[in-house]
Backbone bond lengths (Angstrom), bond angles and torsions (degrees), N, CA, C in turn:
res aa  C-N    CA-C-N  psi(-1)  N-CA   C-N-CA  omega(-1)  CA-C   N-CA-C  phi
1 M - - - 1.420 - - 1.542 112.28 -
2 T 1.315 116.21 -54.29 1.479 118.70 -177.61 1.502 111.88 -67.45
3 D 1.324 119.72 -18.87 1.465 121.17 177.34 1.527 112.42 -62.37
4 D 1.361 116.45 -26.04 1.459 123.00 -178.59 1.490 112.52 -89.25
5 V 1.341 117.22 -8.81 1.453 120.40 -177.81 1.495 110.79 -101.11
6 I 1.305 117.34 132.78 1.490 122.18 178.73 1.541 105.68 -101.36
7 F 1.340 115.96 115.87 1.441 121.49 179.20 1.513 108.70 -94.65
8 R 1.332 116.71 130.15 1.470 120.27 -179.36 1.471 112.58 -54.66
9 R 1.355 117.63 -41.89 1.458 120.80 -176.03 1.562 111.17 -61.03
10 R 1.322 114.13 -44.91 1.465 120.15 178.60 1.507 111.76 -66.73
11 A 1.325 115.51 -41.24 1.466 118.79 -177.06 1.522 109.55 -66.01
12 L 1.275 118.66 -39.27 1.492 120.49 177.54 1.494 111.16 -64.45
13 A 1.367 115.64 -38.91 1.457 119.99 178.41 1.535 111.36 -64.93
14 D 1.337 116.13 -28.80 1.439 120.20 179.93 1.515 113.30 -88.54
15 G 1.395 117.42 5.82 1.447 120.33 175.13 1.491 116.26 100.21
16 V 1.340 117.89 -3.12 1.470 121.76 174.50 1.522 109.53 -73.71
17 T 1.340 118.13 139.65 1.440 120.40 -176.24 1.541 108.77 -98.75
18 D 1.377 113.69 160.74 1.466 118.09 176.55 1.523 110.63 -62.50
19 S 1.327 116.51 -32.55 1.468 121.50 -179.99 1.569 108.71 -63.28
20 E 1.321 116.11 -42.23 1.475 119.30 -179.91 1.539 109.31 -64.86
21 I 1.318 115.06 -40.42 1.494 117.50 -179.90 1.515 110.84 -65.40
22 R 1.350 117.03 -42.94 1.461 118.90 177.62 1.521 112.58 -62.48
23 H 1.343 115.40 -38.25 1.453 118.52 -179.25 1.550 109.81 -66.74
24 A 1.317 117.55 -40.00 1.468 120.86 178.22 1.529 110.15 -63.97
25 R 1.358 116.60 -38.75 1.457 118.95 179.75 1.523 109.60 -68.78
26 N 1.322 117.55 -45.43 1.437 120.76 -177.88 1.525 113.34 -62.87
27 S 1.341 114.28 -31.55 1.466 118.24 179.73 1.539 112.04 -84.98
28 G 1.315 116.26 -6.94 1.436 120.70 174.08 1.535 112.67 89.42
29 R 1.345 116.55 4.74 1.502 119.63 179.74 1.506 110.28 -78.15
30 L 1.333 118.90 -25.55 1.466 121.89 176.37 1.517 109.93 -119.01
31 V 1.333 118.80 142.94 1.411 123.58 177.08 1.517 108.96 -122.50
32 R 1.335 117.50 128.11 1.447 120.19 178.71 1.526 109.30 -77.26
33 V 1.328 115.52 127.95 1.432 121.65 -179.68 1.531 113.54 -110.46
34 A 1.380 116.19 -16.66 1.419 121.91 177.88 1.514 105.73 -166.75
35 T 1.300 117.96 170.04 1.449 122.49 177.79 1.475 111.72 -54.12
36 G 1.378 118.12 116.45 1.427 121.41 178.76 1.516 114.79 71.40
37 A 1.324 118.41 19.93 1.464 120.73 -178.49 1.512 110.19 -138.01
38 Y 1.345 116.61 134.56 1.471 122.09 -174.83 1.537 108.91 -137.25
39 V 1.343 113.21 156.48 1.463 118.86 171.15 1.572 105.86 -133.98
40 S 1.334 114.49 163.55 1.474 118.06 178.37 1.518 109.24 -69.57
41 D 1.319 113.46 155.97 1.465 120.02 -179.96 1.552 111.31 -60.85
42 E 1.312 116.66 -35.85 1.489 119.97 -178.91 1.545 107.65 -70.79
43 Y 1.286 118.23 -41.78 1.475 118.67 178.73 1.496 111.16 -65.14
44 F 1.359 116.68 -41.81 1.465 120.01 -178.92 1.531 111.20 -62.54
45 A 1.299 115.71 -36.23 1.522 119.46 -177.57 1.538 110.52 -62.60
46 G 1.298 117.96 -26.32 1.449 121.86 -176.57 1.502 113.92 -92.65
47 L 1.306 118.46 5.35 1.477 122.94 -176.70 1.521 111.80 -94.62
48 D 1.354 116.75 123.65 1.439 118.69 167.65 1.523 108.06 -88.31
49 A 1.324 118.23 -178.01 1.448 121.82 -172.30 1.522 111.29 -60.26
50 P 1.369 119.03 -48.88 1.469 116.65 178.31 1.530 115.06 -62.48
51 A 1.359 117.36 -37.65 1.446 120.46 178.36 1.532 111.09 -65.87
52 L 1.296 115.98 -41.21 1.486 120.15 176.52 1.519 110.82 -60.99
53 H 1.352 115.72 -40.48 1.437 118.90 -179.80 1.522 110.36 -64.58
54 R 1.304 118.35 -39.38 1.491 122.94 176.46 1.499 109.40 -57.72
55 V 1.338 118.16 -44.78 1.428 121.03 179.96 1.522 110.03 -61.98
56 R 1.332 116.00 -42.27 1.475 119.83 -178.67 1.519 111.95 -68.86
57 I 1.306 115.58 -29.72 1.488 119.46 174.21 1.518 109.00 -61.39
58 A 1.277 117.17 -50.74 1.499 121.91 179.86 1.510 110.56 -58.65
59 A 1.386 117.18 -42.41 1.416 120.73 -178.50 1.552 109.08 -67.53
60 A 1.322 118.05 -40.84 1.468 120.63 -177.96 1.557 110.50 -63.71
61 L 1.313 116.49 -39.90 1.464 118.43 -178.72 1.526 111.44 -67.26
62 Q 1.338 116.93 -32.35 1.444 119.67 -177.77 1.555 113.56 -63.07
63 S 1.326 113.62 -26.92 1.467 117.70 -178.62 1.481 113.41 -96.33
64 R 1.329 116.51 6.36 1.489 119.70 178.97 1.517 112.27 -112.95
65 P 1.319 116.39 153.93 1.476 120.19 -178.41 1.562 108.22 -70.92
66 P 1.330 116.49 162.20 1.495 121.20 176.87 1.529 109.73 -58.13
67 G 1.359 115.15 148.64 1.445 118.44 -179.25 1.479 115.76 105.52
68 V 1.339 115.64 -18.61 1.450 121.61 176.94 1.515 109.82 -83.42
69 V 1.285 120.02 136.16 1.453 124.93 -174.44 1.501 111.53 -122.71
70 V 1.316 118.09 153.36 1.463 123.53 174.69 1.515 108.73 -73.97
71 S 1.305 116.71 136.31 1.488 118.18 -174.11 1.507 111.17 -145.12
72 H 1.370 115.09 -177.57 1.439 123.51 174.27 1.545 111.93 51.82
73 A 1.336 116.02 -138.34 1.481 117.87 -177.23 1.504 114.28 -61.57
74 S 1.363 115.30 -32.32 1.513 118.03 178.54 1.529 109.72 -64.49
75 A 1.298 117.62 -41.23 1.488 120.98 178.12 1.507 109.32 -66.30
76 A 1.368 117.42 -41.44 1.477 121.75 179.49 1.509 110.75 -57.19
77 L 1.331 115.89 -41.81 1.478 121.41 178.79 1.491 109.74 -61.43
78 L 1.336 117.66 -45.16 1.489 119.96 -175.81 1.543 109.49 -71.39
79 H 1.304 120.31 -27.14 1.457 124.45 175.19 1.538 111.84 -74.54
80 G 1.313 116.64 -17.39 1.453 120.51 -176.48 1.478 116.44 86.69
81 M 1.372 117.20 21.49 1.457 121.68 177.56 1.510 110.16 -79.66
82 D 1.292 117.14 153.38 1.491 122.66 175.35 1.520 106.67 -73.90
83 L 1.328 115.75 129.38 1.448 120.98 179.85 1.553 113.27 -97.71
84 G 1.335 116.17 -10.73 1.458 117.33 -177.98 1.538 110.63 59.31
85 D 1.358 114.36 -128.01 1.461 117.58 177.54 1.487 114.26 -101.51
86 I 1.307 118.81 21.34 1.479 123.32 174.04 1.522 108.67 -62.61
87 S 1.317 116.39 130.95 1.472 121.72 -176.93 1.501 111.86 -69.94
88 L 1.337 114.34 142.84 1.446 122.30 172.95 1.502 111.56 -108.47
89 E 1.315 115.47 24.41 1.452 121.91 -177.04 1.518 111.46 -63.77
90 R 1.364 115.89 -39.67 1.454 121.05 -179.03 1.487 112.44 -118.12
91 V 1.325 118.83 146.89 1.452 124.34 169.66 1.521 106.92 -81.69
92 H 1.304 114.17 135.85 1.505 118.82 179.19 1.496 110.06 -108.73
93 L 1.342 113.54 126.14 1.448 122.09 176.98 1.528 109.62 -127.59
94 T 1.280 119.20 155.40 1.437 123.52 176.43 1.514 112.31 -127.71
95 R 1.306 117.65 133.07 1.449 123.29 175.27 1.487 108.38 -105.70
96 N 1.318 117.52 143.82 1.432 123.06 -173.20 1.507 113.70 -81.50
97 H 1.361 113.55 64.06 1.473 120.95 -175.88 1.523 107.75 -146.69
98 A 1.283 118.15 157.02 1.450 122.02 -178.61 1.567 110.84 -84.55
99 S 1.306 116.18 -9.92 1.478 120.75 178.50 1.552 109.24 -151.33
100 G 1.313 114.63 169.35 1.455 120.10 176.19 1.490 112.73 102.86
101 G 1.301 120.35 18.34 1.465 124.87 177.53 1.508 109.35 -81.19
102 G 1.294 116.10 176.77 1.467 120.65 -178.42 1.530 109.03 175.33
103 R 1.319 114.68 169.31 1.444 118.13 177.98 1.518 112.46 -144.08
104 T 1.308 116.67 149.83 1.412 124.38 173.23 1.558 107.29 -121.21
105 S 1.313 116.29 -172.42 1.451 118.78 179.01 1.521 111.96 -64.81
106 G 1.346 117.70 -21.81 1.447 119.77 -176.01 1.462 116.64 -121.51
107 V 1.319 119.01 -12.17 1.489 120.83 -176.91 1.536 108.79 -138.72
108 H 1.336 114.73 138.37 1.468 122.04 174.93 1.538 104.82 -121.50
109 V 1.331 112.85 112.27 1.492 118.31 177.31 1.531 106.73 -99.40
110 H 1.319 115.81 119.50 1.433 122.15 178.68 1.549 109.20 -94.55
111 A 1.304 116.83 141.91 1.430 120.82 177.50 1.547 108.09 -109.39
112 T 1.322 116.07 97.10 1.450 123.90 -177.18 1.512 111.03 -144.01
113 P 1.321 122.41 122.98 1.424 122.35 -179.21 1.545 112.18 -60.66
114 F 1.288 114.80 146.09 1.489 120.50 174.44 1.522 110.51 -142.65
115 D 1.313 115.31 152.30 1.454 121.48 176.11 1.524 112.67 -88.88
116 A 1.302 118.46 161.47 1.458 122.51 -175.47 1.519 110.75 -61.00
117 D 1.370 117.13 -34.37 1.479 118.67 -178.71 1.500 112.86 -79.35
118 E 1.362 117.53 2.27 1.457 120.54 173.82 1.515 112.56 -97.43
119 V 1.311 116.18 12.07 1.441 120.93 -178.59 1.553 109.26 -130.24
120 V 1.348 115.74 135.18 1.448 121.27 175.56 1.495 108.08 -126.58
121 T 1.341 116.01 173.43 1.482 120.89 179.31 1.553 106.42 -115.55
122 L 1.381 111.56 126.14 1.494 118.70 176.58 1.488 107.91 -128.26
123 G 1.341 116.49 118.46 1.429 121.36 179.77 1.497 113.43 59.68
124 G 1.347 116.45 31.56 1.448 122.75 179.05 1.509 112.01 84.98
125 L 1.318 121.28 -0.63 1.420 124.44 -178.26 1.526 113.47 -104.15
126 P 1.310 120.37 141.13 1.446 121.38 178.39 1.572 108.36 -79.55
127 V 1.318 116.59 126.60 1.455 120.61 -171.62 1.555 107.35 -139.41
128 T 1.305 115.28 140.24 1.476 117.13 176.50 1.505 111.21 -59.61
129 A 1.341 118.31 143.79 1.427 123.61 -178.15 1.524 110.02 -63.56
130 P 1.333 118.55 161.58 1.461 121.38 -174.05 1.521 113.94 -53.76
131 A 1.366 118.56 -48.82 1.448 117.96 -175.96 1.539 112.00 -63.94
132 R 1.340 115.35 -42.57 1.459 119.09 178.51 1.544 110.00 -63.27
133 T 1.320 116.64 -39.95 1.452 123.35 178.02 1.502 112.05 -58.33
134 V 1.360 116.03 -50.19 1.480 119.14 -179.60 1.527 110.46 -59.28
135 V 1.316 118.26 -42.82 1.472 121.52 -177.54 1.518 111.22 -69.32
136 D 1.328 117.21 -47.33 1.506 122.13 179.13 1.511 109.27 -58.70
137 A 1.335 118.90 -46.53 1.442 120.66 -177.47 1.552 109.48 -68.20
138 A 1.291 118.53 -35.72 1.464 121.39 179.07 1.498 109.45 -63.83
139 R 1.350 117.92 -37.41 1.459 121.20 -173.77 1.523 112.58 -64.94
140 I 1.348 116.49 -23.22 1.470 118.84 -179.95 1.510 112.80 -115.17
141 S 1.308 115.96 20.10 1.483 122.21 -178.24 1.528 110.43 -123.79
142 T 1.323 114.35 172.66 1.450 120.68 171.57 1.496 109.25 -77.52
143 F 1.358 116.97 166.64 1.450 119.37 177.69 1.530 112.74 -60.78
144 D 1.339 115.61 -39.44 1.465 121.70 -179.37 1.515 108.36 -60.97
145 Q 1.338 117.18 -48.94 1.459 121.58 -177.38 1.562 111.02 -64.38
146 A 1.270 115.65 -38.46 1.491 120.94 178.96 1.490 111.51 -65.21
147 V 1.313 119.23 -39.50 1.447 123.40 178.50 1.523 111.29 -67.86
148 V 1.327 117.22 -46.10 1.463 120.28 178.87 1.490 110.31 -58.66
149 L 1.315 118.72 -47.66 1.453 123.18 179.78 1.533 111.03 -62.18
150 G 1.324 115.83 -50.93 1.438 121.79 -175.33 1.546 112.45 -64.04
151 D 1.334 116.00 -42.92 1.466 121.30 176.84 1.521 111.05 -56.19
152 S 1.362 114.46 -45.39 1.449 117.42 -176.48 1.512 112.29 -68.15
153 A 1.351 117.19 -34.10 1.479 120.05 177.17 1.541 108.87 -65.02
154 L 1.294 118.36 -38.39 1.474 122.38 177.56 1.506 111.14 -69.16
155 H 1.340 115.32 -44.97 1.480 119.63 -179.00 1.520 112.57 -61.33
156 R 1.319 115.11 -38.31 1.498 119.85 -179.76 1.521 110.49 -83.24
157 R 1.329 117.38 1.86 1.472 122.60 178.27 1.504 113.24 58.39
158 L 1.333 113.52 36.06 1.459 119.80 174.62 1.518 112.02 -78.82
159 V 1.317 113.87 -21.08 1.453 121.67 -172.66 1.542 108.95 -158.24
160 T 1.315 115.47 165.39 1.484 118.70 175.39 1.542 107.37 -111.53
161 T 1.309 114.26 162.80 1.467 120.87 176.72 1.510 110.12 -57.54
162 Q 1.334 116.94 -45.58 1.475 120.81 -178.80 1.512 111.46 -60.86
163 E 1.330 117.62 -39.23 1.490 119.77 178.90 1.534 109.97 -64.33
164 I 1.326 116.78 -38.74 1.493 118.60 176.75 1.497 111.23 -64.64
165 L 1.330 116.93 -44.38 1.451 121.04 -179.93 1.514 110.99 -62.68
166 D 1.376 115.93 -39.74 1.463 119.45 177.04 1.528 110.98 -64.09
167 A 1.333 118.44 -36.89 1.442 123.13 179.08 1.535 110.09 -67.54
168 V 1.291 116.50 -37.82 1.458 120.40 176.53 1.552 109.34 -62.33
169 G 1.306 116.55 -42.93 1.433 121.39 177.65 1.511 113.23 -61.10
170 R 1.344 115.17 -42.23 1.462 119.90 -178.27 1.556 111.12 -68.47
171 A 1.362 115.73 -27.48 1.464 117.16 -174.84 1.484 113.66 -69.54
172 G 1.352 118.67 -21.04 1.430 120.73 176.06 1.573 109.96 67.85
173 P 1.328 115.51 -153.30 1.465 120.04 -174.48 1.493 113.89 -85.39
174 R 1.343 119.13 41.52 1.453 120.31 -177.97 1.509 110.65 -72.44
175 K 1.287 117.09 158.86 1.458 123.41 -179.44 1.538 107.69 -57.60
176 G 1.359 116.72 134.93 1.417 120.34 177.13 1.503 116.68 81.42
177 I 1.336 118.96 2.01 1.433 122.10 -176.51 1.500 111.35 -68.60
178 A 1.328 119.59 -25.58 1.475 120.71 178.03 1.530 110.70 -63.28
179 T 1.345 116.61 -41.96 1.455 117.53 176.59 1.513 112.26 -66.60
180 A 1.308 118.20 -39.35 1.432 120.72 177.79 1.516 112.48 -63.42
181 R 1.311 116.60 -40.70 1.475 122.39 179.96 1.536 108.58 -65.75
182 R 1.302 115.65 -45.09 1.474 119.25 -178.27 1.585 109.27 -63.32
183 A 1.301 115.29 -45.88 1.472 119.39 -179.98 1.532 111.16 -62.76
184 A 1.326 115.45 -42.63 1.488 117.59 -178.06 1.529 111.53 -61.76
185 G 1.294 117.43 -30.52 1.491 119.19 178.27 1.538 113.16 -76.69
186 F 1.325 113.87 -11.10 1.506 118.23 -175.70 1.542 112.27 -107.81
187 L 1.297 118.70 -13.64 1.476 123.10 -172.69 1.525 111.30 -62.07
188 D 1.326 114.12 146.21 1.439 120.28 177.47 1.530 109.06 -151.08
189 G 1.336 116.33 113.46 1.471 120.27 -176.37 1.512 113.81 -69.76
190 R 1.316 119.25 -3.59 1.480 120.58 176.73 1.536 110.18 -76.39
191 S 1.318 118.80 -15.26 1.462 120.92 174.36 1.501 107.01 -70.84
192 E 1.349 116.18 128.08 1.462 120.34 -169.50 1.537 112.84 -103.94
193 S 1.359 116.83 -0.50 1.436 120.02 -177.58 1.521 109.44 -158.28
194 P 1.340 118.59 162.39 1.442 120.55 176.12 1.515 110.21 -58.62
195 G 1.346 118.88 -38.01 1.433 121.27 -178.98 1.514 111.09 -63.87
196 E 1.318 118.93 -39.79 1.458 118.95 178.56 1.542 112.29 -69.69
197 S 1.340 115.48 -34.53 1.504 118.11 175.27 1.526 110.26 -63.70
198 L 1.322 117.26 -45.84 1.491 118.09 178.96 1.517 110.91 -66.72
199 S 1.331 118.24 -32.68 1.469 119.72 176.93 1.490 110.68 -61.43
200 R 1.333 119.02 -41.52 1.449 121.04 178.76 1.510 110.60 -60.92
201 I 1.356 117.59 -39.45 1.456 119.76 179.75 1.541 109.36 -65.69
202 R 1.322 117.21 -43.53 1.445 120.15 -176.52 1.517 110.59 -67.14
203 I 1.357 116.44 -38.03 1.480 120.02 176.59 1.488 112.28 -58.07
204 R 1.359 116.30 -43.01 1.481 118.68 179.88 1.531 109.88 -69.85
205 R 1.332 118.08 -44.88 1.427 122.03 -174.98 1.544 113.33 -61.97
206 H 1.393 114.32 -28.83 1.412 118.16 -177.87 1.521 113.03 -99.88
207 G 1.321 115.10 15.09 1.445 121.13 171.02 1.498 116.39 71.08
208 L 1.347 118.15 21.77 1.432 120.39 174.77 1.537 109.75 -79.06
209 P 1.327 116.55 153.03 1.454 117.41 177.75 1.533 110.97 -62.34
210 S 1.343 117.03 154.71 1.466 119.05 -179.14 1.529 108.97 -74.22
211 P 1.321 117.32 125.34 1.457 120.20 -179.17 1.513 112.08 -86.87
212 E 1.341 116.39 165.71 1.440 121.12 169.22 1.529 106.55 -82.25
213 L 1.304 116.22 145.80 1.459 120.69 -178.25 1.543 111.41 -105.70
214 Q 1.331 114.16 141.96 1.459 120.65 177.96 1.532 112.11 52.78
215 H 1.301 114.94 45.59 1.460 121.05 -174.42 1.551 110.57 -81.98
216 V 1.314 114.52 135.25 1.507 118.24 177.79 1.524 107.99 -91.89
217 L 1.334 113.33 125.01 1.457 122.44 -179.56 1.549 109.60 -100.28
218 R 1.321 115.53 140.31 1.453 121.74 176.34 1.515 108.05 -133.99
219 D 1.374 115.21 152.58 1.454 117.86 178.60 1.509 110.09 -82.21
220 G 1.311 116.00 -172.88 1.459 120.97 -176.83 1.489 114.58 -62.19
221 S 1.350 116.23 -24.98 1.464 118.72 179.82 1.549 112.34 -92.00
222 G 1.325 116.63 0.64 1.473 122.65 -178.80 1.501 114.28 89.00
223 A 1.345 116.80 6.81 1.494 118.97 178.85 1.513 108.54 -73.68
224 F 1.298 115.74 143.75 1.474 124.20 -179.37 1.543 110.40 -68.38
225 L 1.338 115.84 125.54 1.431 121.19 177.26 1.559 111.40 -101.08
226 G 1.275 116.48 -35.78 1.471 121.46 -179.46 1.487 113.38 156.08
227 R 1.316 115.19 163.61 1.491 123.14 175.05 1.529 105.81 -102.60
228 V 1.314 116.86 121.80 1.477 121.42 -172.63 1.529 109.19 -109.14
229 D 1.332 114.84 153.62 1.437 120.17 -176.52 1.546 112.37 -65.37
230 F 1.375 114.42 -46.07 1.457 119.35 -178.33 1.536 107.36 -136.54
231 F 1.341 116.02 144.93 1.426 118.51 179.47 1.539 108.17 -144.22
232 W 1.379 113.70 126.67 1.488 119.08 175.56 1.526 105.49 -104.22
233 A 1.303 116.29 97.92 1.461 120.28 -174.99 1.544 111.92 -62.32
234 G 1.363 117.01 -37.98 1.461 119.96 -177.74 1.481 113.01 -62.73
235 S 1.333 117.67 -30.39 1.480 119.07 -177.28 1.496 112.64 -110.41
236 G 1.308 116.47 -2.60 1.479 119.73 179.23 1.499 114.22 68.31
237 V 1.333 117.64 31.53 1.433 122.75 -173.48 1.562 108.83 -113.88
238 V 1.317 114.68 132.55 1.496 123.76 176.56 1.528 107.60 -100.56
239 G 1.356 115.32 138.49 1.456 119.58 176.00 1.490 107.98 -119.34
240 E 1.326 116.95 133.62 1.493 122.99 179.85 1.508 110.65 -130.72
241 F 1.332 113.26 126.89 1.478 117.87 174.66 1.530 108.41 -92.66
242 D 1.338 116.34 125.17 1.473 120.30 -179.87 1.541 108.11 -102.01
243 G 1.336 114.46 95.76 1.451 118.69 177.36 1.486 114.07 -86.78
244 M 1.322 115.81 167.61 1.444 121.59 177.01 1.522 111.31 -62.61
245 G 1.302 118.16 137.48 1.420 121.52 178.29 1.509 114.59 79.75
246 K 1.343 116.91 9.24 1.466 120.54 -176.03 1.550 109.46 -65.62
247 Y 1.324 115.52 -29.43 1.470 119.85 -175.22 1.527 112.38 -107.27
248 G 1.350 117.58 16.76 1.444 121.31 177.23 1.513 110.40 91.21
249 V 1.341 114.68 173.22 1.463 120.54 -174.86 1.523 111.09 -106.56
250 D 1.293 117.11 -26.91 1.464 118.84 177.77 1.502 112.23 -78.17
251 G 1.327 118.25 135.61 1.444 121.86 -175.33 1.505 115.16 -54.69
252 S 1.331 116.61 -49.02 1.455 119.91 -176.68 1.529 110.23 -69.53
253 Q 1.321 116.99 -38.54 1.461 120.50 176.98 1.479 110.92 -64.43
254 A 1.346 117.61 -38.92 1.440 121.11 179.25 1.511 111.44 -63.12
255 A 1.315 116.16 -41.71 1.488 120.94 -179.83 1.501 110.42 -62.26
256 V 1.302 118.22 -40.68 1.466 122.05 179.08 1.484 109.63 -67.92
257 A 1.340 119.42 -41.68 1.469 122.86 -179.52 1.500 110.51 -67.15
258 V 1.346 119.47 -39.06 1.453 121.07 179.33 1.501 109.52 -66.64
259 H 1.329 117.86 -40.84 1.452 120.17 177.22 1.546 110.43 -62.03
260 R 1.307 117.09 -44.02 1.461 120.12 -179.54 1.552 110.24 -62.93
261 E 1.340 115.82 -41.01 1.426 120.08 178.14 1.541 112.11 -62.39
262 K 1.331 116.32 -38.83 1.488 119.45 178.51 1.511 108.87 -64.24
263 L 1.311 119.54 -42.29 1.457 121.92 -178.99 1.550 107.85 -64.35
264 R 1.304 116.89 -40.30 1.467 120.81 178.97 1.519 110.74 -63.29
265 E 1.365 117.33 -44.28 1.433 119.77 178.25 1.556 113.60 -64.60
266 D 1.322 113.84 -40.48 1.462 118.50 176.63 1.525 111.47 -58.62
267 A 1.372 116.09 -40.50 1.459 117.98 -178.46 1.549 109.63 -70.44
268 I 1.319 116.62 -32.11 1.504 119.48 176.54 1.532 109.03 -66.17
269 R 1.304 116.84 -44.90 1.487 120.56 -178.55 1.537 109.47 -66.23
270 D 1.362 116.37 -41.06 1.427 117.99 177.79 1.516 115.78 -60.74
271 A 1.351 115.09 -25.41 1.441 120.94 177.51 1.530 111.41 -81.47
272 G 1.336 117.85 1.14 1.439 121.49 173.53 1.512 116.33 100.03
273 Y 1.328 115.67 10.58 1.477 120.27 178.98 1.534 110.79 -100.03
274 E 1.287 115.56 151.01 1.475 122.46 170.07 1.524 108.85 -95.04
275 V 1.321 115.03 150.66 1.483 120.96 -178.00 1.514 108.57 -126.68
276 V 1.351 115.75 126.64 1.447 123.47 176.71 1.534 107.63 -116.62
277 R 1.293 115.62 127.00 1.485 120.68 179.20 1.519 111.47 -116.03
278 W 1.321 115.37 151.30 1.476 119.30 173.52 1.527 109.75 -149.65
279 T 1.318 114.68 161.76 1.459 123.33 -174.26 1.546 111.11 -120.26
280 W 1.306 114.99 179.90 1.456 118.39 177.54 1.549 111.48 -56.53
281 R 1.315 118.59 -41.85 1.420 121.57 -178.34 1.545 110.05 -59.69
282 D 1.324 116.45 -38.92 1.486 120.31 -177.08 1.506 111.38 -66.90
283 L 1.341 118.98 -22.78 1.455 121.33 179.53 1.480 111.62 -64.73
284 F 1.356 117.45 -18.94 1.479 121.53 -179.81 1.526 111.01 -99.83
285 D 1.332 115.88 2.67 1.469 120.05 174.57 1.531 106.48 -151.41
286 F 1.334 114.77 63.21 1.447 121.53 -169.98 1.550 111.40 -71.57
287 A 1.273 118.52 -12.08 1.445 118.97 175.22 1.551 112.10 -58.43
288 T 1.317 114.88 -32.02 1.474 117.44 178.40 1.524 110.42 -68.61
289 V 1.365 117.50 -35.93 1.451 120.22 179.39 1.542 107.11 -69.72
290 K 1.281 118.96 -39.59 1.470 121.88 176.70 1.483 109.50 -55.86
291 A 1.337 117.17 -45.92 1.467 120.09 -179.37 1.543 110.21 -63.74
292 R 1.294 118.32 -38.70 1.445 121.56 178.38 1.558 110.56 -62.53
293 Y 1.330 113.04 -42.26 1.452 119.84 -179.69 1.544 110.23 -62.21
294 E 1.355 116.68 -43.26 1.419 120.28 -178.36 1.517 111.52 -67.91
295 R 1.350 117.47 -35.31 1.458 120.23 177.17 1.547 109.11 -68.42
296 A 1.360 115.33 -38.98 1.482 118.68 177.29 1.525 111.18 -63.02
297 C 1.306 117.43 -40.67 1.475 120.18 176.82 1.503 111.06 -59.61
298 A 1.332 115.63 -40.35 1.488 117.80 -178.89 1.506 110.60 -68.03
299 R 1.325 118.70 -32.35 1.476 120.65 -178.47 1.548 111.37 -80.57
300 S 1.321 114.56 -25.36 1.510 117.41 -172.40 1.530 110.83 -67.58
301 G 1.299 114.47 145.43 1.440 120.64 174.83 1.493 113.97 -79.95
302 H 1.360 117.54 -6.89 1.461 120.29 179.49 1.506 111.02 -85.52
303 R 1.291 115.78 157.48 1.467 120.54 175.37 1.499 109.72 -72.86
304 R 1.301 116.91 138.05 1.459 120.93 -178.87 1.523 109.21 -78.61
């Protein structure tokens, strides 16, 4: 990663002048990605938001003294956790002190003590360990964001629920710990996507019964029907979140996948179950999903 970043300090030490750097920037051959850090225009063109943030992480560490570690959402990105709609506007770093933090337009340095076992190395960079990362990110996020990130950490087996709870306990009365504690008690690694995590939150907020997650359905003869996102056994209702990309990106492949999914749903209905589906848009108006669920319960031959 750092091989693709040109740091002003190193360039000057190698004999490049500020005038040459300015000329390269003015001509468009160099793009500034952080204070004193540049990449080529070709390299910059190939960077999506997460990749650009990784470059900015490397640049931010170069200008800090030893002992500063990548943390919060920046650490979550490096661990491969789902960030949902958490902003990547700033790089988050933590220094092992009780004071002395600060922020600029591009970097937020947190001043929070940490133990040696709360830091790991990823790609040569010092990064807060998964449990500490989940809790730190949750403390400065909304409940929805904290659950999306924490669920993904559990689903990817980067951390255990107990490790997260222990990290919450070690954090003490830090700012935002109430949100982290509440999220930690709600996390479930069986959620396989941000949409499924948000669906669980909406289900609870709208007073629906708690469903079984990733439930395997079989017909009367024991034949496999499918594994469903949500299942309300008492009412015989299946819930499915239809996220973007669920059916592939290629047109012909998508058509085949949609047809296969229809046959799967037909088999589930033939076995006596009702199916309720919802999309990303429905997550912002979940009352409509609740109404669908209630109508499905009324149609179902199972006892509610």
